[in-house]
C-alpha positions as CSV (number, residue, x, y, z in Angstrom):
1,M,20.4,44.3,42.1
2,N,20.0,43.6,38.7
3,I,21.9,41.1,36.6
4,D,21.9,42.5,33.2
5,D,22.3,39.4,30.8
6,G,25.2,36.6,31.1
7,W,23.4,34.2,33.7
8,E,21.6,31.8,31.4
9,A,23.2,28.2,30.4
10,P,23.6,27.3,27.1
11,Q,20.9,25.3,27.0
12,R,17.3,24.8,28.7
13,N,16.5,22.1,31.4
14,A,14.9,18.7,29.6
15,D,11.5,20.2,30.8
16,G,12.1,23.4,28.9
17,T,12.7,25.7,32.1
18,I,15.6,28.2,31.8
19,A,18.8,27.0,33.3
20,V,21.4,29.2,34.8
21,N,25.4,29.0,34.3
22,E,28.0,28.2,36.5
23,K,28.3,32.2,37.8
24,F,25.1,31.4,39.4
25,P,24.7,28.4,41.0
26,S,21.4,28.9,42.8
27,M,19.0,32.1,41.7
28,K,16.8,30.9,44.7
29,Q,19.5,31.3,47.1
30,L,20.8,34.5,45.7
31,G,17.1,35.7,45.9
32,D,16.9,35.0,49.5
33,W,19.9,36.6,50.3
34,L,19.3,39.8,48.7
35,H,15.9,39.8,50.2
36,S,17.5,39.0,53.8
37,E,19.7,42.2,53.1
38,G,16.7,44.4,52.3
39,L,17.5,44.5,48.5
40,K,15.1,43.7,45.8
41,F,16.4,41.3,42.9
42,G,16.3,41.9,39.1
43,I,16.7,39.5,36.0
44,Y,17.0,40.3,32.5
45,S,15.7,38.4,29.5
46,S,14.6,39.1,25.7
47,P,11.2,38.2,23.9
48,G,14.0,36.8,21.0
49,D,15.7,33.8,20.8
50,L,18.9,34.9,21.9
51,T,19.6,38.1,24.2
52,C,21.9,40.9,23.5
53,G,24.9,38.9,24.9
54,G,24.0,36.1,23.2
55,Y,22.3,33.9,25.6
56,L,19.2,32.4,25.8
57,G,16.0,34.5,25.5
58,S,12.5,33.5,26.5
59,I,10.8,32.9,23.0
60,D,8.2,29.9,23.3
61,H,9.0,29.8,27.0
62,E,7.6,33.0,28.4
63,L,5.2,31.2,30.8
64,Q,8.0,29.0,32.0
65,D,10.5,31.7,32.6
66,A,8.0,33.8,34.5
67,E,7.5,31.0,36.8
68,S,11.0,30.6,37.3
69,Y,11.4,34.4,38.4
70,N,8.3,33.9,40.6
71,S,9.9,31.0,42.2
72,W,13.5,32.6,42.6
73,G,11.7,35.8,44.0
74,I,12.2,38.1,41.1
75,D,11.4,41.8,41.9
76,Y,12.2,43.1,38.3
77,L,12.6,42.2,34.9
78,K,14.2,43.9,32.5
79,Y,13.0,42.5,28.8
80,D,15.4,43.4,26.4
81,W,14.2,43.5,22.1
82,C,17.6,42.2,20.9
83,G,17.2,38.8,19.0
84,Y,13.2,39.4,18.6
85,G,14.2,41.8,15.9
86,R,14.8,39.0,13.6
87,K,11.6,37.4,14.1
88,H,10.0,40.9,13.8
89,A,11.3,41.4,10.4
90,T,9.8,38.4,9.0
91,E,6.4,39.1,10.6
92,P,3.8,40.5,7.8
93,D,2.6,43.2,10.0
94,N,6.3,44.5,11.2
95,R,5.6,48.0,10.3
96,T,2.4,48.3,12.9
97,V,2.6,49.7,16.3
98,A,0.8,45.9,17.3
99,S,3.8,44.2,16.1
100,Y,5.9,45.8,18.5
101,V,3.4,45.5,21.4
102,R,3.0,41.7,20.7
103,P,5.9,40.2,22.4
104,Y,5.5,42.7,25.4
105,L,1.8,42.0,25.9
106,L,2.4,38.2,26.2
107,M,4.8,38.5,28.8
108,E,3.0,40.9,30.5
109,R,0.2,38.0,30.6
110,C,2.7,35.5,31.9
111,L,3.7,37.8,34.9
112,R,0.2,38.6,35.6
113,Q,-0.2,34.8,36.4
114,Q,2.5,35.0,39.2
115,P,1.5,35.8,42.9
116,R,4.7,38.1,42.9
117,D,5.1,41.6,42.2
118,I,7.2,42.2,39.2
119,F,8.4,45.2,37.8
120,Y,8.2,45.2,34.0
121,S,10.9,47.3,32.3
122,L,10.6,47.4,28.7
123,C,13.9,47.7,26.8
124,Q,13.1,48.3,23.0
125,Y,15.0,51.6,22.6
126,G,11.8,53.9,21.9
127,M,10.5,52.3,18.8
128,A,6.7,52.8,17.7
129,D,6.7,55.3,20.6
130,V,6.8,53.1,23.2
131,W,5.6,55.9,25.9
132,K,2.2,55.9,24.1
133,W,1.5,52.3,24.6
134,G,3.8,51.1,27.3
135,H,1.3,51.5,30.1
136,A,-0.9,49.4,28.2
137,V,1.0,46.4,28.7
138,D,1.5,46.8,32.3
139,A,4.7,48.5,31.6
140,N,6.5,50.1,34.9
141,S,9.0,51.9,32.9
142,W,10.4,51.8,29.3
143,R,13.5,52.8,27.6
144,T,12.9,56.1,25.6
145,T,16.3,55.7,23.1
146,G,19.2,53.8,22.2
147,D,21.8,52.8,24.7
148,I,23.8,55.7,26.7
149,T,27.7,56.2,26.7
150,D,29.5,58.0,28.9
151,T,30.4,61.2,27.0
152,W,28.6,64.7,27.0
153,E,27.6,63.9,23.4
154,S,25.7,60.8,24.5
155,L,24.3,62.6,27.5
156,Y,23.1,65.8,25.9
157,D,21.4,63.7,22.8
158,I,19.4,61.2,25.2
159,G,18.8,63.8,28.2
160,F,18.1,67.1,26.4
161,C,17.1,66.6,22.8
162,K,15.1,63.3,23.2
163,Q,13.1,63.8,26.3
164,P,11.4,67.1,26.5
165,D,8.4,66.2,24.8
166,L,7.6,62.8,26.9
167,Y,6.3,64.1,30.1
168,P,2.8,63.6,29.5
169,Y,3.3,59.9,29.5
170,A,5.1,59.3,32.9
171,Q,2.6,58.9,36.1
172,P,3.0,56.6,39.2
173,G,3.6,52.9,38.2
174,H,5.0,53.9,34.7
175,W,7.9,55.6,34.0
176,N,10.2,57.1,31.0
177,Y,13.4,56.0,31.3
178,P,16.4,57.3,29.4
179,D,18.7,54.3,30.3
180,M,21.2,53.5,33.5
181,L,23.5,56.1,34.9
182,I,27.2,56.7,33.7
183,V,29.0,57.8,36.4
184,G,31.7,55.9,38.5
185,K,33.9,53.0,37.1
186,V,32.2,51.9,34.3
187,G,32.6,49.1,31.3
188,W,32.5,45.8,31.2
189,S,34.5,42.9,32.9
190,N,37.8,43.7,33.4
191,N,37.6,46.9,31.1
192,L,36.4,49.3,33.4
193,R,37.4,52.8,33.3
194,D,36.7,56.2,35.1
195,S,33.4,57.7,33.6
196,R,34.6,60.4,30.8
197,L,32.3,62.9,31.9
198,T,33.3,65.8,33.8
199,P,32.5,66.1,37.6
200,D,30.2,69.2,36.5
201,E,28.8,66.8,33.6
202,Q,28.1,64.3,36.2
203,Y,25.8,66.7,38.2
204,T,24.0,67.5,35.2
205,H,23.4,63.8,34.6
206,I,21.9,62.9,38.1
207,S,20.1,66.5,38.4
208,L,18.4,65.6,35.0
209,W,17.6,61.9,35.6
210,T,15.9,63.0,39.2
211,L,14.0,65.7,37.5
212,L,12.9,63.2,34.8
213,A,11.2,60.9,37.2
214,S,13.8,58.2,35.8
215,D,14.7,54.6,37.0
216,M,18.3,55.1,38.5
217,L,20.0,52.1,37.9
218,I,23.8,52.5,38.7
219,G,26.0,51.3,35.8
220,C,29.1,51.1,37.2
221,D,31.4,48.8,39.6
222,I,29.9,49.9,43.1
223,A,32.7,47.9,44.9
224,Q,35.2,50.9,43.2
225,M,33.1,53.7,43.6
226,D,35.1,56.9,45.2
227,D,33.8,59.4,47.5
228,F,33.1,61.5,44.9
229,T,30.3,59.1,43.2
230,V,29.1,57.7,46.6
231,S,28.2,61.5,47.5
232,L,26.7,62.1,44.0
233,L,24.5,59.1,44.2
234,C,23.4,59.4,47.7
235,N,22.6,63.1,48.4
236,H,19.0,62.7,50.0
237,E,17.6,65.7,48.9
238,V,18.8,65.2,45.4
239,N,17.0,61.6,45.6
240,A,13.9,62.8,47.1
241,V,13.0,64.8,44.1
242,N,13.2,61.6,41.9
243,Q,11.3,59.5,44.4
244,D,8.4,62.4,44.5
245,I,5.2,60.9,45.4
246,L,3.3,63.1,43.2
247,G,4.8,61.3,40.1
248,K,5.4,64.4,37.8
249,Q,8.0,64.4,35.4
250,A,10.2,67.8,34.6
251,Q,9.0,69.9,31.8
252,R,11.6,72.1,29.8
253,V,10.1,75.5,30.6
254,V,13.2,77.9,29.2
255,L,14.8,77.2,26.1
256,D,17.4,80.5,25.8
257,G,20.3,79.6,23.7
258,S,22.6,77.7,25.7
259,I,20.3,78.1,29.0
260,Q,17.7,75.5,29.7
261,I,15.5,75.4,32.7
262,W,13.6,72.2,33.7
263,A,11.0,72.5,36.5
264,R,9.1,69.7,38.2
265,P,6.3,70.0,40.6
266,L,6.7,68.3,43.8
267,S,4.2,66.9,46.5
268,D,4.6,69.6,48.8
269,G,3.9,72.4,46.7
270,S,7.3,73.1,45.7
271,Q,9.2,72.8,42.7
272,A,12.6,71.2,41.6
273,V,14.2,73.4,39.1
274,G,17.3,72.5,37.2
275,I,19.2,75.7,35.6
276,F,21.2,74.0,32.9
277,N,24.1,75.8,31.0
278,V,24.7,73.0,28.0
279,G,26.9,76.0,26.1
280,K,31.0,75.4,25.6
281,T,31.4,78.1,28.1
282,D,31.0,79.3,31.8
283,T,28.1,81.9,32.4
284,R,26.3,83.8,34.7
285,V,22.2,83.4,35.0
286,D,20.1,86.0,36.5
287,F,17.2,83.6,37.5
288,K,14.8,86.5,38.2
289,K,15.0,87.3,34.1
290,Y,12.7,83.9,33.5
291,F,10.2,84.6,36.6
292,K,7.7,85.5,34.2
293,E,8.1,82.8,31.8
294,M,7.8,80.5,34.8
295,G,4.9,81.6,36.5
296,I,6.7,82.7,39.4
297,R,5.4,85.7,41.2
298,N,6.7,85.5,44.8
299,L,9.8,83.5,45.7
300,Q,9.3,82.3,49.1
301,S,12.2,79.9,49.3
302,V,15.4,78.9,47.4
303,R,17.2,75.5,48.4
304,D,20.5,74.5,46.7
305,L,19.8,70.8,46.7
306,W,23.3,69.5,45.9
307,R,25.1,72.0,48.7
308,Q,21.8,71.4,51.2
309,Q,22.0,75.1,51.8
310,D,19.4,77.8,51.9
311,L,19.8,80.7,49.5
312,S,18.7,84.4,49.2
313,T,15.4,84.5,47.7
314,T,16.4,88.3,46.4
315,N,20.0,87.4,44.8
316,V,19.1,85.1,42.4
317,N,22.1,85.6,39.9
318,Y,24.1,82.2,39.8
319,F,27.3,81.4,38.2
320,I,26.8,78.1,36.0
321,P,30.1,76.3,34.4
322,T,30.0,74.9,30.9
323,H,27.8,71.7,31.0
324,G,27.0,72.5,34.5
325,V,23.7,73.1,36.5
326,K,22.1,75.1,39.5
327,Y,19.8,72.6,41.0
328,L,17.4,74.0,43.4
329,K,14.3,73.7,45.2
330,I,11.9,76.4,45.4
331,K,8.5,77.7,46.7
């Protein structure tokens, strides 16, 4: 359960420790309750003076904040660039990779001094090719792009255009993260609305994110999830791909007009395969056409992950709607 900004008081305590506002009277009690319910506890801050929402950041108080997180039982820290950009602009070396690394390395050292295991999530939108150095500051994941919105255009740009070359940098403990999920009731405060993605686009979204071994943070109001959203998020065969212990991110192995095929090797020797139709019209795909390109010689089994059904190994001609997917596990 991740608190994404908005929890900080306007001023720090007299001793410099971070203070909470009236919405969160006791982070320690909240952490204890979440842990008693079998959940983990996430928090948000920025290396700058202010967060994205205009609340207090961690600058000049990094160690104190890390110590507070430890005392509250924090399991996950999202560390968002935001206010640090103003400081960064004044630094003489601000065109170097080192200048982007510096604030994240500082917080990493402070987290390392805590006895608690805290997942470290960098949010700086892919600047300075963060996937090339995120592991060096002990980051467990890093945002690869700017913020996602609940439109096909945003999903396509972030998922299909900006992720294909990043698979070499993902490994157990260190993951590419293309931003939170945009299904269900999305928005802020009382301004919630249904996701503007069609159902087929939502299937595509979850399929691609699980193939990418992405963090799967739910960005909607879970109290208002309908049956479709629950089933979308709770398909254990789909989620098993995301959590596969081999820790390999999918590669895009076929790019054929509006058809893209992404394949992820799994720990049991099988592959998760997403056949995506990113075009504007429905189509049929003869999967066999791509066997040579994918290195498939003998298809032993085919499993439809969304429907949780075994399929024919000989009839592999699939209907795929516009912006839709056929999500398979094959051996």
